[in-house]
N, CA, C and O atoms as a printed pandas DataFrame, in Angstrom:
     atom_number atom_name residue_name chain_id  residue_number  x_coord  y_coord  z_coord
0              1         N          MET        A               1    0.796   -1.525   -0.011
1              2        CA          MET        A               1   -0.066    0.293   -0.230
2              3         C          MET        A               1    0.708    1.308   -0.050
3              4         O          MET        A               1    1.399    1.370    0.967
4              5         N          HIS        A               2    0.731    2.172   -0.890
5              6        CA          HIS        A               2    1.322    3.315   -1.350
6              7         C          HIS        A               2    0.531    4.445   -0.868
7              8         O          HIS        A               2   -0.668    4.453   -1.147
8              9         N          SER        A               3    1.085    5.505   -0.110
9             10        CA          SER        A               3    0.247    6.432    0.232
10            11         C          SER        A               3    0.402    7.514   -1.173
11            12         O          SER        A               3    1.275    7.487   -2.041
12            13         N          THR        A               4   -0.603    8.312   -1.058
13            14        CA          THR        A               4   -0.413    9.091   -2.295
14            15         C          THR        A               4    0.591   10.409   -2.033
15            16         O          THR        A               4    1.362   10.891   -2.863
16            17         N          LYS        A               5    0.404   10.803   -0.839
17            18        CA          LYS        A               5    1.137   11.802   -0.246
18            19         C          LYS        A               5    2.791   11.223   -0.348
19            20         O          LYS        A               5    3.202   10.065   -0.285
20            21         N          LYS        A               6    3.559   12.538   -0.535
21            22        CA          LYS        A               6    5.041   12.267   -0.719
22            23         C          LYS        A               6    5.213   12.731    1.110
23            24         O          LYS        A               6    4.635   13.582    1.787
24            25         N          GLU        A               7    6.201   11.794    1.412
25            26        CA          GLU        A               7    6.566   11.857    2.706
26            27         C          GLU        A               7    8.168   12.311    2.488
27            28         O          GLU        A               7    9.067   11.683    1.929
28            29         N          LYS        A               8    8.200   13.693    3.164
29            30        CA          LYS        A               8    9.343   14.076    2.729
30            31         C          LYS        A               8   10.383   14.135    4.554
31            32         O          LYS        A               8    9.831   14.220    5.650
32            33         N          LYS        A               9   11.390   14.083    4.397
33            34        CA          LYS        A               9   12.051   13.909    5.821
34            35         C          LYS        A               9   12.612   15.108    6.021
35            36         O          LYS        A               9   13.394   15.451    5.134
36            37         N          ILE        A              10   12.427   15.993    7.078
37            38        CA          ILE        A              10   12.352   17.390    7.382
38            39         C          ILE        A              10   13.669   17.205    8.047
39            40         O          ILE        A              10   13.813   16.466    9.021
40            41         N          SER        A              11   14.862   18.059    7.365
41            42        CA          SER        A              11   15.894   17.989    8.440
42            43         C          SER        A              11   16.373   19.722    8.424
43            44         O          SER        A              11   15.856   20.660    7.817
44            45         N          ILE        A              12   17.434   19.694    9.249
45            46        CA          ILE        A              12   18.045   20.851    9.486
46            47         C          ILE        A              12   18.259   21.594    8.196
47            48         O          ILE        A              12   17.876   22.745    7.988
48            49         N          LEU        A              13   18.856   20.889    7.418
49            50        CA          LEU        A              13   19.061   21.409    5.864
50            51         C          LEU        A              13   18.208   21.803    5.042
51            52         O          LEU        A              13   18.307   22.817    4.351
52            53         N          TYR        A              14   17.319   21.045    5.057
53            54        CA          TYR        A              14   15.986   21.108    4.398
54            55         C          TYR        A              14   15.365   22.847    5.148
55            56         O          TYR        A              14   14.924   23.837    4.564
56            57         N          ILE        A              15   15.518   22.670    6.129
57            58        CA          ILE        A              15   14.896   23.989    6.670
58            59         C          ILE        A              15   15.655   25.362    6.269
59            60         O          ILE        A              15   15.220   26.374    5.719
60            61         N          ILE        A              16   16.908   25.040    6.727
61            62        CA          ILE        A              16   18.223   26.243    6.426
62            63         C          ILE        A              16   17.691   26.839    5.054
63            64         O          ILE        A              16   17.409   28.021    4.856
64            65         N          GLY        A              17   17.605   25.772    4.128
65            66        CA          GLY        A              17   17.886   25.924    2.300
66            67         C          GLY        A              17   16.370   26.424    1.996
67            68         O          GLY        A              17   16.167   26.722    0.819
68            69         N          GLY        A              18   15.493   26.531    2.717
69            70        CA          GLY        A              18   14.654   27.340    2.562
70            71         C          GLY        A              18   13.256   26.311    1.747
71            72         O          GLY        A              18   12.231   26.743    1.220
72            73         N          GLY        A              19   13.578   25.285    1.861
73            74        CA          GLY        A              19   12.536   24.349    1.481
74            75         C          GLY        A              19   10.952   23.918    2.098
75            76         O          GLY        A              19   10.059   23.351    1.467
76            77         N          ILE        A              20   10.926   24.327    3.363
77            78        CA          ILE        A              20    9.916   24.519    4.182
78            79         C          ILE        A              20    9.019   25.393    3.788
79            80         O          ILE        A              20    7.808   25.281    3.978
80            81         N          LEU        A              21    9.609   26.360    3.184
81            82        CA          LEU        A              21    8.730   27.642    2.947
82            83         C          LEU        A              21    7.794   27.198    1.534
83            84         O          LEU        A              21    6.842   27.887    1.166
84            85         N          LYS        A              22    8.098   26.324    1.035
85            86        CA          LYS        A              22    7.188   25.295   -0.271
86            87         C          LYS        A              22    6.124   24.717    0.315
87            88         O          LYS        A              22    5.141   24.597   -0.417
88            89         N          GLU        A              23    6.011   24.249    1.632
89            90        CA          GLU        A              23    5.229   23.485    2.112
90            91         C          GLU        A              23    3.729   23.927    1.867
91            92         O          GLU        A              23    3.525   25.135    1.745
92            93         N          ASP        A              24    2.634   23.027    1.782
93            94        CA          ASP        A              24    1.126   23.441    1.536
94            95         C          ASP        A              24    1.018   24.329    2.904
95            96         O          ASP        A              24    0.805   25.541    2.879
96            97         N          PHE        A              25    1.193   23.561    4.117
97            98        CA          PHE        A              25    0.833   24.451    5.314
98            99         C          PHE        A              25    1.307   26.219    5.368
99           100         O          PHE        A              25    0.562   27.158    5.650
100          101         N          ILE        A              26    2.564   26.268    5.052
101          102        CA          ILE        A              26    3.062   27.560    5.113
102          103         C          ILE        A              26    2.301   28.425    3.797
103          104         O          ILE        A              26    1.897   29.581    3.924
104          105         N          LEU        A              27    2.213   27.773    2.755
105          106        CA          LEU        A              27    1.443   28.598    1.877
106          107         C          LEU        A              27    0.365   29.307    1.805
107          108         O          LEU        A              27    0.036   30.319    1.188
108          109         N          LYS        A              28   -0.317   28.341    2.816
109          110        CA          LYS        A              28   -2.079   28.515    2.957
110          111         C          LYS        A              28   -1.833   29.449    4.388
111          112         O          LYS        A              28   -2.728   30.270    4.588
112          113         N          HIS        A              29   -1.048   29.423    5.104
113          114        CA          HIS        A              29   -1.502   30.266    6.289
114          115         C          HIS        A              29   -0.032   31.248    6.430
115          116         O          HIS        A              29    0.721   31.216    7.403
116          117         N          THR        A              30    0.120   31.979    5.385
117          118        CA          THR        A              30    1.322   32.890    5.038
118          119         C          THR        A              30    0.509   34.098    5.903
119          120         O          THR        A              30    0.965   34.493    6.975
120          121         N          ARG        A              31   -0.339   34.468    5.514
121          122        CA          ARG        A              31   -1.032   36.024    6.199
122          123         C          ARG        A              31   -1.045   35.801    7.758
123          124         O          ARG        A              31   -0.836   36.848    8.370
124          125         N          MET        A              32   -1.194   34.944    8.368
125          126        CA          MET        A              32   -1.470   34.506    9.985
126          127         C          MET        A              32   -0.035   34.427   10.236
127          128         O          MET        A              32    0.299   34.914   11.316
128          129         N          LEU        A              33    1.022   33.876    9.424
129          130        CA          LEU        A              33    2.193   33.645   10.089
130          131         C          LEU        A              33    3.230   35.263   10.090
131          132         O          LEU        A              33    4.148   35.603   10.837
132          133         N          ALA        A              34    2.697   35.849    9.123
133          134        CA          ALA        A              34    3.058   37.362    8.674
134          135         C          ALA        A              34    2.629   38.043   10.048
135          136         O          ALA        A              34    3.373   38.903   10.520
136          137         N          LEU        A              35    1.462   37.691   10.701
137          138        CA          LEU        A              35    0.860   38.558   11.653
138          139         C          LEU        A              35    1.152   38.347   12.787
139          140         O          LEU        A              35    1.122   39.203   13.671
140          141         N          ILE        A              36    1.535   36.975   12.960
141          142        CA          ILE        A              36    2.150   36.548   14.380
142          143         C          ILE        A              36    3.834   37.083   14.327
143          144         O          ILE        A              36    4.291   37.380   15.431
144          145         N          VAL        A              37    4.569   37.194   13.397
145          146        CA          VAL        A              37    5.848   37.736   13.173
146          147         C          VAL        A              37    5.641   39.240   13.578
147          148         O          VAL        A              37    6.326   39.801   14.432
148          149         N          VAL        A              38    4.623   39.830   12.875
149          150        CA          VAL        A              38    4.559   41.046   13.244
150          151         C          VAL        A              38    4.059   41.573   14.907
151          152         O          VAL        A              38    4.394   42.669   15.356
152          153         N          LEU        A              39    3.285   40.657   15.614
153          154        CA          LEU        A              39    2.875   40.707   17.078
154          155         C          LEU        A              39    4.197   40.433   17.810
155          156         O          LEU        A              39    4.406   40.974   18.895
156          157         N          LEU        A              40    5.138   39.568   17.221
157          158        CA          LEU        A              40    6.105   39.106   18.222
158          159         C          LEU        A              40    7.197   40.384   17.942
159          160         O          LEU        A              40    8.090   40.496   18.782
160          161         N          PHE        A              41    7.186   40.984   17.244
161          162        CA          PHE        A              41    7.973   42.155   17.184
162          163         C          PHE        A              41    7.468   43.314   17.909
163          164         O          PHE        A              41    8.222   44.113   18.465
164          165         N          PHE        A              42    6.134   43.418   17.907
165          166        CA          PHE        A              42    5.857   44.349   18.925
166          167         C          PHE        A              42    5.827   44.088   20.504
167          168         O          PHE        A              42    5.963   44.777   21.515
168          169         N          PHE        A              43    5.584   42.755   20.207
169          170        CA          PHE        A              43    5.641   42.162   21.984
170          171         C          PHE        A              43    6.907   42.472   22.675
171          172         O          PHE        A              43    6.935   42.950   23.809
172          173         N          ILE        A              44    8.125   42.149   21.862
173          174        CA          ILE        A              44    9.615   42.446   22.255
174          175         C          ILE        A              44    9.751   44.044   22.624
175          176         O          ILE        A              44   10.118   44.558   23.681
176          177         N          GLY        A              45    9.275   44.734   21.227
177          178        CA          GLY        A              45    9.723   46.070   21.429
178          179         C          GLY        A              45    8.748   46.575   22.747
179          180         O          GLY        A              45    9.297   47.423   23.450
180          181         N          ASN        A              46    7.659   46.247   23.082
181          182        CA          ASN        A              46    7.082   46.486   24.128
182          183         C          ASN        A              46    7.550   46.245   25.419
183          184         O          ASN        A              46    7.605   47.072   26.330
184          185         N          ARG        A              47    7.869   45.124   25.453
185          186        CA          ARG        A              47    8.837   44.609   26.514
186          187         C          ARG        A              47    9.942   45.405   26.849
187          188         O          ARG        A              47   10.221   45.863   27.957
188          189         N          TYR        A              48   10.578   45.536   25.727
189          190        CA          TYR        A              48   12.116   46.449   25.845
190          191         C          TYR        A              48   11.638   47.913   26.451
191          192         O          TYR        A              48   12.095   48.359   27.504
192          193         N          ALA        A              49   10.866   48.451   25.816
193          194        CA          ALA        A              49   10.497   49.873   26.223
194          195         C          ALA        A              49    9.887   49.852   28.096
195          196         O          ALA        A              49   10.136   50.680   28.972
196          197         N          CYS        A              50    9.075   48.618   28.179
197          198        CA          CYS        A              50    8.602   48.707   29.526
198          199         C          CYS        A              50    9.804   48.293   30.615
199          200         O          CYS        A              50    9.551   48.486   31.804
200          201         N          MET        A              51   11.028   47.762   30.269
201          202        CA          MET        A              51   12.014   47.696   31.069
202          203         C          MET        A              51   12.839   48.499   30.889
203          204         O          MET        A              51   13.941   48.406   31.431
204          205         N          GLN        A              52   12.561   49.345   30.201
205          206        CA          GLN        A              52   13.487   50.859   30.261
206          207         C          GLN        A              52   13.019   51.647   30.926
207          208         O          GLN        A              52   13.701   52.495   31.501
208          209         N          LYS        A              53   11.723   51.571   31.020
209          210        CA          LYS        A              53   10.944   52.785   32.031
210          211         C          LYS        A              53   11.049   52.137   33.376
211          212         O          LYS        A              53   11.122   52.888   34.349
212          213         N          LEU        A              54   11.067   50.655   33.588
213          214        CA          LEU        A              54   11.286   50.351   35.114
214          215         C          LEU        A              54   12.655   50.642   35.820
215          216         O          LEU        A              54   12.883   50.727   37.027
216          217         N          LYS        A              55   13.493   50.770   34.770
217          218        CA          LYS        A              55   15.036   50.935   35.188
218          219         C          LYS        A              55   14.949   52.563   35.449
219          220         O          LYS        A              55   15.695   53.031   36.309
220          221         N          GLN        A              56   14.135   53.358   34.791
221          222        CA          GLN        A              56   14.131   54.721   35.019
222          223         C          GLN        A              56   13.474   55.130   36.281
223          224         O          GLN        A              56   13.794   56.112   36.950
224          225         N          ILE        A              57   12.290   54.081   36.614
225          226        CA          ILE        A              57   11.405   54.476   37.697
226          227         C          ILE        A              57   12.440   54.209   39.090
227          228         O          ILE        A              57   12.498   54.900   40.107
228          229         N          ASP        A              58   13.154   53.071   38.783
229          230        CA          ASP        A              58   14.197   52.692   39.978
230          231         C          ASP        A              58   14.911   53.681   40.464
231          232         O          ASP        A              58   14.947   53.971   41.659
232          233         N          LYS        A              59   15.756   54.477   39.226
233          234        CA          LYS        A              59   16.777   55.608   39.388
234          235         C          LYS        A              59   15.969   56.675   40.050
235          236         O          LYS        A              59   16.559   57.442   40.812
236          237         N          LEU        A              60   14.674   56.816   39.848
237          238        CA          LEU        A              60   14.169   58.401   40.267
238          239         C          LEU        A              60   13.817   57.831   41.737
239          240         O          LEU        A              60   14.056   58.538   42.716
240          241         N          GLN        A              61   13.381   56.851   41.849
241          242        CA          GLN        A              61   12.912   56.528   43.366
242          243         C          GLN        A              61   14.237   56.548   44.212
243          244         O          GLN        A              61   14.293   57.107   45.307
244          245         N          GLN        A              62   15.077   56.036   43.749
245          246        CA          GLN        A              62   16.581   56.169   44.703
246          247         C          GLN        A              62   17.006   57.808   44.886
247          248         O          GLN        A              62   17.458   58.373   45.882
248          249         N          GLN        A              63   16.643   58.420   43.364
249          250        CA          GLN        A              63   17.017   59.835   43.822
250          251         C          GLN        A              63   16.317   60.728   44.733
251          252         O          GLN        A              63   16.832   61.733   45.222
252          253         N          LEU        A              64   14.667   60.178   45.031
253          254        CA          LEU        A              64   13.798   60.697   45.652
254          255         C          LEU        A              64   14.221   60.451   47.026
255          256         O          LEU        A              64   14.296   61.406   47.799
256          257         N          ARG        A              65   14.585   58.935   47.518
257          258        CA          ARG        A              65   14.862   58.576   48.825
258          259         C          ARG        A              65   16.242   59.550   49.243
259          260         O          ARG        A              65   16.294   59.965   50.400
260          261         N          ASP        A              66   17.085   59.818   48.510
261          262        CA          ASP        A              66   18.407   60.462   48.737
262          263         C          ASP        A              66   17.998   62.022   49.091
263          264         O          ASP        A              66   18.513   62.656   50.012
264          265         N          VAL        A              67   17.131   62.455   48.333
265          266        CA          VAL        A              67   16.583   64.004   48.476
266          267         C          VAL        A              67   15.849   63.895   49.824
267          268         O          VAL        A              67   16.056   64.853   50.569
268          269         N          ARG        A              68   15.041   62.940   50.294
269          270        CA          ARG        A              68   14.396   62.996   51.473
270          271         C          ARG        A              68   15.332   62.831   52.524
271          272         O          ARG        A              68   15.102   63.644   53.419
272          273         N          PHE        A              69   15.998   62.324   52.689
273          274        CA          PHE        A              69   17.305   62.027   53.623
274          275         C          PHE        A              69   18.059   63.385   54.253
275          276         O          PHE        A              69   18.270   63.798   55.394
276          277         N          GLU        A              70   18.401   63.937   52.674
277          278        CA          GLU        A              70   19.067   64.989   52.736
278          279         C          GLU        A              70   18.007   66.193   53.531
279          280         O          GLU        A              70   18.444   66.686   54.571
280          281         N          ALA        A              71   16.833   66.579   53.099
281          282        CA          ALA        A              71   15.788   67.397   53.790
282          283         C          ALA        A              71   15.794   67.071   55.059
283          284         O          ALA        A              71   15.956   67.959   55.896
284          285         N          LEU        A              72   15.639   65.885   55.399
285          286        CA          LEU        A              72   15.451   65.316   57.142
286          287         C          LEU        A              72   16.907   65.826   57.509
287          288         O          LEU        A              72   16.867   66.624   58.445
288          289         N          SER        A              73   18.284   65.563   56.985
289          290        CA          SER        A              73   19.101   66.008   57.764
290          291         C          SER        A              73   19.167   67.558   57.801
291          292         O          SER        A              73   19.690   68.204   58.709
292          293         N          ILE        A              74   18.728   67.934   56.990
293          294        CA          ILE        A              74   19.108   69.607   57.219
294          295         C          ILE        A              74   18.008   70.107   58.072
295          296         O          ILE        A              74   18.339   70.981   58.873
296          297         N          SER        A              75   16.371   69.619   58.068
297          298        CA          SER        A              75   15.494   70.171   58.864
298          299         C          SER        A              75   15.889   69.882   60.590
299          300         O          SER        A              75   15.454   70.463   61.585
300          301         N          ALA        A              76   16.905   68.722   60.472
301          302        CA          ALA        A              76   17.126   68.531   62.118
302          303         C          ALA        A              76   18.235   69.447   62.434
303          304         O          ALA        A              76   18.475   69.855   63.570
304          305         N          GLU        A              77   18.982   69.790   61.241
305          306        CA          GLU        A              77   20.309   70.610   61.570
306          307         C          GLU        A              77   19.870   71.956   62.080
307          308         O          GLU        A              77   20.334   72.406   63.128
308          309         N          LEU        A              78   19.122   72.506   61.469
309          310        CA          LEU        A              78   18.094   73.746   61.538
310          311         C          LEU        A              78   17.337   73.827   62.844
311          312         O          LEU        A              78   17.351   74.864   63.509
312          313         N          THR        A              79   16.676   72.743   63.220
313          314        CA          THR        A              79   15.955   72.894   64.270
314          315         C          THR        A              79   16.871   72.843   65.371
315          316         O          THR        A              79   16.500   73.471   66.362
316          317         N          GLY        A              80   18.230   72.117   65.468
317          318        CA          GLY        A              80   19.176   72.520   66.415
318          319         C          GLY        A              80   19.766   73.903   66.756
319          320         O          GLY        A              80   19.806   74.459   67.853
320          321         N          ASN        A              81   20.358   74.467   65.173
321          322        CA          ASN        A              81   20.748   75.440   65.412
322          323         C          ASN        A              81   19.581   76.703   65.771
323          324         O          ASN        A              81   20.114   77.775   66.055
324          325         N          SER        A              82   18.481   76.695   65.783
325          326        CA          SER        A              82   17.331   77.470   65.938
326          327         C          SER        A              82   16.766   77.307   67.664
327          328         O          SER        A              82   15.630   77.669   67.969
328          329         N          ARG        A              83   17.692   76.745   68.647
329          330        CA          ARG        A              83   17.571   76.398   69.758
330          331         C          ARG        A              83   18.103   77.948   70.349
331          332         O          ARG        A              83   18.964   78.510   69.673
332          333         N          GLN        A              84   17.748   78.436   71.233
333          334        CA          GLN        A              84   17.912   79.979   72.045
334          335         C          GLN        A              84   19.053   79.581   72.759
335          336         O          GLN        A              84   19.631   80.580   73.187
336          337         N          SER        A              85   19.748   78.289   73.137
337          338        CA          SER        A              85   20.981   78.024   73.566
338          339         C          SER        A              85   21.942   78.248   72.782
339          340         O          SER        A              85   22.887   78.927   73.183
340          341         N          GLN        A              86   21.917   77.674   71.346
341          342        CA          GLN        A              86   22.520   77.533   70.451
342          343         C          GLN        A              86   22.668   79.165   69.652
343          344         O          GLN        A              86   23.716   79.595   69.170
344          345         N          ILE        A              87   21.474   79.819   69.669
345          346        CA          ILE        A              87   22.050   81.017   69.070
346          347         C          ILE        A              87   22.866   81.992   70.189
347          348         O          ILE        A              87   23.695   82.833   69.842
348          349         N          GLU        A              88   22.511   81.750   71.483
349          350        CA          GLU        A              88   23.197   82.497   72.620
350          351         C          GLU        A              88   24.542   82.228   72.145
351          352         O          GLU        A              88   25.226   83.242   72.001
352          353         N          ILE        A              89   25.098   81.120   71.864
353          354        CA          ILE        A              89   26.564   80.344   71.688
354          355         C          ILE        A              89   27.053   81.115   70.284
355          356         O          ILE        A              89   28.113   81.740   70.333
356          357         N          LEU        A              90   26.472   81.087   69.327
357          358        CA          LEU        A              90   26.888   81.777   68.219
358          359         C          LEU        A              90   27.178   83.042   68.271
359          360         O          LEU        A              90   28.209   83.469   67.752
360          361         N          LEU        A              91   25.955   84.148   69.165
361          362        CA          LEU        A              91   26.045   85.196   69.443
362          363         C          LEU        A              91   27.396   85.964   69.945
363          364         O          LEU        A              91   27.896   87.032   69.591
364          365         N          GLN        A              92   27.824   84.890   71.011
365          366        CA          GLN        A              92   29.372   85.076   71.709
366          367         C          GLN        A              92   30.346   84.888   70.922
367          368         O          GLN        A              92   31.278   85.692   70.943
368          369         N          GLU        A              93   30.363   83.694   69.972
369          370        CA          GLU        A              93   31.563   83.429   69.173
370          371         C          GLU        A              93   31.680   84.436   68.122
371          372         O          GLU        A              93   32.773   84.601   67.580
372          373         N          ASN        A              94   30.511   85.228   67.730
373          374        CA          ASN        A              94   30.754   86.146   66.679
374          375         C          ASN        A              94   31.135   87.700   66.991
375          376         O          ASN        A              94   31.414   88.553   66.149
376          377         N          GLY        A              95   31.063   87.903   68.797
377          378        CA          GLY        A              95   31.507   89.136   69.464
378          379         C          GLY        A              95   30.128   89.928   69.358
379          380         O          GLY        A              95   30.107   91.082   69.787
380          381         N          MET        A              96   29.185   89.471   68.909
381          382        CA          MET        A              96   28.117   90.510   68.947
382          383         C          MET        A              96   27.716   90.433   70.507
383          384         O          MET        A              96   27.711   89.437   71.231
384          385         N          GLU        A              97   27.350   91.890   70.848
385          386        CA          GLU        A              97   26.782   91.768   72.664
386          387         C          GLU        A              97   25.564   92.261   72.445
387          388         O          GLU        A              97   25.305   93.460   72.334
388          389         N          LEU        A              98   24.584   91.118   72.358
389          390        CA          LEU        A              98   23.379   91.041   72.428
390          391         C          LEU        A              98   22.724   90.244   73.417
391          392         O          LEU        A              98   23.047   89.057   73.353
392          393         N          GLU        A              99   21.973   90.509   74.234
393          394        CA          GLU        A              99   21.483   89.165   75.190
394          395         C          GLU        A              99   20.108   88.964   75.189
395          396         O          GLU        A              99   19.387   89.753   74.578
396          397         N          GLY        A             100   19.667   88.057   75.761
397          398        CA          GLY        A             100   18.342   87.575   75.358
398          399         C          GLY        A             100   17.341   88.177   76.450
399          400         O          GLY        A             100   17.759   88.468   77.571
400          401         N          ALA        A             101   16.102   88.340   76.112
401          402        CA          ALA        A             101   15.142   89.168   76.842
402          403         C          ALA        A             101   14.774   88.537   78.051
403          404         O          ALA        A             101   14.335   87.388   78.089
404          405         N          LYS        A             102   14.973   89.383   79.211
405          406        CA          LYS        A             102   14.666   89.002   80.605
406          407         C          LYS        A             102   13.355   88.638   81.126
407          408         O          LYS        A             102   12.976   87.862   82.003
408          409         N          ALA        A             103   12.772   89.446   80.306
409          410        CA          ALA        A             103   10.944   89.361   80.433
410          411         C          ALA        A             103   10.495   88.421   79.608
411          412         O          ALA        A             103   11.150   88.237   78.582
412          413         N          PRO        A             104    9.428   87.701   79.817
413          414        CA          PRO        A             104    9.040   87.117   78.866
414          415         C          PRO        A             104    7.717   87.813   77.705
415          416         O          PRO        A             104    6.723   88.381   78.156
416          417         N          PRO        A             105    7.887   87.683   76.656
417          418        CA          PRO        A             105    6.922   88.412   75.621
418          419         C          PRO        A             105    5.399   88.431   75.988
419          420         O          PRO        A             105    4.910   87.444   76.537
420          421         N          PHE        A             106    4.763   89.352   75.744
421          422        CA          PHE        A             106    3.415   89.620   75.986
422          423         C          PHE        A             106    2.972   90.563   75.102
423          424         O          PHE        A             106    3.611   91.449   74.536
424          425         N          GLU        A             107    1.548   90.220   75.027
425          426        CA          GLU        A             107    0.562   90.676   73.727
426          427         C          GLU        A             107   -0.035   91.861   74.295
427          428         O          GLU        A             107   -0.345   91.859   75.486
428          429         N          LEU        A             108   -0.265   93.072   73.424
429          430        CA          LEU        A             108   -1.131   94.183   73.996
430          431         C          LEU        A             108   -2.687   94.206   72.955
431          432         O          LEU        A             108   -2.793   94.486   71.762
432          433         N          TYR        A             109   -3.569   93.867   73.781
433          434        CA          TYR        A             109   -4.733   94.101   73.261
434          435         C          TYR        A             109   -5.536   95.585   73.177
435          436         O          TYR        A             109   -5.297   96.332   74.126
436          437         N          GLU        A             110   -6.226   95.965   72.408
437          438        CA          GLU        A             110   -6.756   96.936   72.203
438          439         C          GLU        A             110   -8.186   97.081   72.833
439          440         O          GLU        A             110   -8.836   98.112   72.657
């Protein structure tokens, strides 16, 4: 019993040589295969763009953490320097002859 279909042995040389492109299945589904290839390129490009954006987000988050830490440090330093005792020490170091108020402040009402 012979089958009417040709049985071709598919080998690497057959694929590389382009013989597989002459197969009935490939010829019938050329449009679908082209669509799949286009979608694959779109998917790969989209993934690459997404990875680049994620890297940029990580970089910006690290910069934000650094800036927040720096702002916190400056705020703590400013709070420390604005204490009355610290101000009196700075006035004495700079030779300014100013004194702190002896009486507490009070409000005037009309």
